[in-house]
C-alpha positions in Angstrom: -12.4 -11.3 12.0 -11.6 -8.6 9.4 -8.9 -9.4 6.9 -5.5 -8.0 7.9 -3.4 -6.2 5.2 -0.2 -8.1 4.3 1.0 -5.7 1.6 2.1 -2.1 1.5 2.6 0.7 -1.0 5.9 0.5 -2.8 8.0 3.5 -1.8 7.7 6.3 -4.5 10.4 8.9 -4.0 9.4 11.0 -7.0 10.7 11.2 -10.5 14.4 11.2 -10.9 14.9 11.2 -14.7 12.9 11.9 -17.9 9.4 10.8 -18.8 9.1 8.0 -21.4 7.9 9.6 -24.6 5.4 6.8 -25.1 3.3 8.3 -22.3 3.0 11.7 -24.0 -0.4 12.4 -25.5 0.0 12.3 -29.3 -1.2 15.9 -29.9 2.0 17.1 -28.2 4.4 15.1 -30.2 5.4 18.2 -32.3 6.9 19.8 -29.2 9.1 16.9 -28.2 12.1 17.4 -30.5 13.2 20.5 -28.5 12.2 19.0 -25.1 14.1 15.7 -25.1 17.1 15.1 -22.8 19.8 13.8 -25.0 21.2 11.7 -22.2 18.1 9.6 -21.3 16.3 10.4 -24.6 13.1 11.2 -22.7 11.0 14.2 -22.0 13.1 16.4 -19.6 12.2 16.4 -16.0 13.3 19.2 -13.6 15.2 20.6 -16.7 18.2 22.8 -16.7 20.0 24.3 -19.7 23.7 24.2 -20.6 24.7 27.8 -20.6 26.8 27.4 -23.8 24.7 25.3 -26.1 21.3 26.0 -24.4 20.2 22.4 -24.7 17.8 21.2 -22.0 18.8 18.2 -19.8 17.1 16.5 -16.9 18.9 17.9 -13.8 19.8 14.5 -12.5 21.0 13.3 -15.9 23.4 16.2 -16.5 24.6 16.0 -12.9 25.7 12.4 -13.4 27.0 13.1 -16.9 29.5 15.9 -16.1 31.0 13.9 -13.2 32.1 11.2 -15.6 32.9 13.4 -18.6 35.3 16.0 -17.3 32.7 18.6 -16.7 31.6 18.5 -20.4 27.9 18.3 -21.5 27.0 15.8 -24.3 27.7 18.6 -26.9 31.2 18.9 -25.5 30.6 22.3 -23.9 32.2 23.1 -20.6 29.0 22.7 -18.6 27.5 25.5 -16.6 23.9 25.3 -15.7 21.3 27.9 -16.7 17.6 28.1 -15.6 15.1 27.4 -18.4 13.1 30.3 -19.7 9.5 31.0 -18.7 8.4 30.3 -22.3 9.9 26.8 -22.1 8.3 26.2 -18.7 4.9 27.2 -20.1 5.3 24.8 -23.0 6.2 22.0 -20.7 3.3 22.6 -18.4 0.9 22.3 -21.3 1.9 18.8 -22.1 -0.5 16.1 -21.0 1.0 12.8 -19.9 -0.6 9.4 -19.4 -0.1 8.0 -15.9 2.9 5.6 -15.8 0.7 3.3 -13.7 -1.7 2.8 -16.6 -0.5 -0.7 -16.8 -2.1 -1.3 -13.4 -5.4 0.3 -14.5 -5.1 4.0 -14.1 -6.8 5.9 -16.9 -5.7 9.4 -15.8 -4.0 11.9 -18.1 -2.2 14.7 -16.2 -0.6 18.0 -17.0 3.2 18.0 -16.7 3.3 20.4 -13.7 0.9 18.1 -11.7 2.3 14.8 -12.9 4.6 13.9 -10.0 1.9 14.9 -7.4 -0.5 12.5 -9.2 2.0 9.7 -9.1 2.5 10.1 -5.4 -1.2 9.8 -4.7 -2.3 7.4 -7.5 -4.3 4.4 -6.3 -2.8 2.2 -9.0 0.8 2.7 -7.9 2.7 -0.6 -7.2 2.1 -2.4 -3.9 4.3 -5.2 -2.6 3.5 -8.3 -0.7 5.1 -8.4 2.8 5.8 -12.2 2.7 9.4 -12.9 3.7 11.3 -13.4 0.4 8.2 -12.7 -1.7 8.9 -10.4 -4.6 5.2 -10.0 -5.8 4.5 -6.3 -6.9 1.2 -5.3 -8.5 -1.8 -2.9 -8.0 -3.1 -2.5 -4.5 -6.1 -4.7 -5.3 -4.1 -7.5 -6.8 -1.4 -7.3 -4.1 -4.1 -7.6 -1.4 -5.6 -10.7 -3.1 -2.2 -12.3 -3.5 -1.0 -11.6 0.0 -4.1 -13.2 1.6 -2.9 -16.5 0.1 0.9 -16.0 0.0 2.7 -19.1 1.4 5.5 -16.8 2.6 3.5 -14.9 5.1 3.5 -16.2 8.6 1.2 -15.2 11.5 1.5 -16.0 15.2 -1.7 -17.0 17.0 -2.1 -14.7 20.1 -3.7 -17.5 22.0 -1.5 -20.6 21.5 1.6 -18.8 20.2 2.0 -21.2 17.3 3.2 -20.0 13.9 0.9 -20.5 10.8 1.1 -19.7 7.2 -1.6 -17.1 6.4 -3.6 -19.7 4.3 -3.9 -21.8 7.5 -4.0 -19.0 10.1 -7.5 -17.6 9.4 -9.1 -21.0 9.8 -7.0 -21.8 12.9 -8.0 -18.4 14.5 -11.6 -19.4 14.4 -11.0 -22.8 16.0 -8.0 -22.4 18.4 -8.5 -24.3 21.6 -6.6 -21.8 23.6 -8.9 -19.0 22.6 -11.2 -17.8 25.4 -15.0 -17.8 25.7 -16.9 -16.0 28.4 -18.8 -18.1 30.9 -22.4 -17.0 31.1 -22.6 -18.1 34.7 -19.6 -16.6 36.4 -18.6 -14.0 33.8 -15.1 -15.4 33.5 -13.0 -15.8 30.3 -12.2 -19.5 30.0 -10.0 -21.2 27.4 -12.3 -22.7 24.8 -10.9 -26.2 25.2 -11.8 -26.1 28.9 -15.1 -24.4 28.6 -17.3 -27.5 29.0 -15.1 -28.8 31.9 -15.3 -25.4 33.6 -19.1 -25.2 33.3 -19.5 -28.8 34.6 -17.0 -28.7 37.5 -16.2 -25.1 38.4 -19.6 -23.5 37.8 -21.9 -26.2 39.1 -22.8 -24.2 42.2 -23.2 -21.0 40.2 -25.5 -22.9 37.8 -27.6 -24.3 40.7 -27.8 -20.8 42.3 -28.8 -19.3 39.0 -31.5 -21.9 38.6 -32.8 -21.5 42.2 -33.0 -17.7 41.7 -35.0 -18.1 38.5 -37.4 -20.5 40.4 -37.7 -18.0 43.2 -38.5 -15.1 40.9 -41.0 -17.3 39.0 -42.8 -18.2 42.3 -43.0 -14.5 43.3 -44.5 -13.6 40.0 -47.0 -16.4 40.2 -47.9 -15.3 43.8 -48.7 -11.8 42.6 -50.8 -13.1 39.8 -53.0 -15.2 42.2 -53.7 -12.4 44.7 
């Protein structure tokens, strides 16, 4: 029986706020002073400008900020959004960023404009164990290994309908008495625990007939040989 997957990819809904400056390749550090959101102190993501002071902010950051600060930006301007310039876009798109899932083993460095797309597809994004009440989160490989032995995952045997922890289920599946085996004499699926009884009591006539047919065929072949 192939191993069932008891973990799933952790939902990634896209970046909401700025990118940690520790993930920026060092050669781009000299750009950062003008590209930091002063609210989250990170590299701006989906940036907009304040029309008055022309400082960049993450769109989500400034949206939350003005709601709780009487419509003012952090520089005390009456906030009105303005689209960033093409020059600023070009500078941002040249910045290379280390994948945030590098802690799980990803070694990719991705340009700003492709960063979110990479994160959505990255094989090293977090996966979570599906065990009831289990909070294990790790890379896909580690989550799979963990989930195969997680004490909080329960399976139901399709044959006997009993519940088993996954660590017990795989062994039970191979030995369940209620699992069926095909009778070679009558071509009937019989519960494993009744297979010997079935063969001995139910299929006795079928066995005898099968044996008699084999003897008959053997005699016919011998008769042809002696002619």
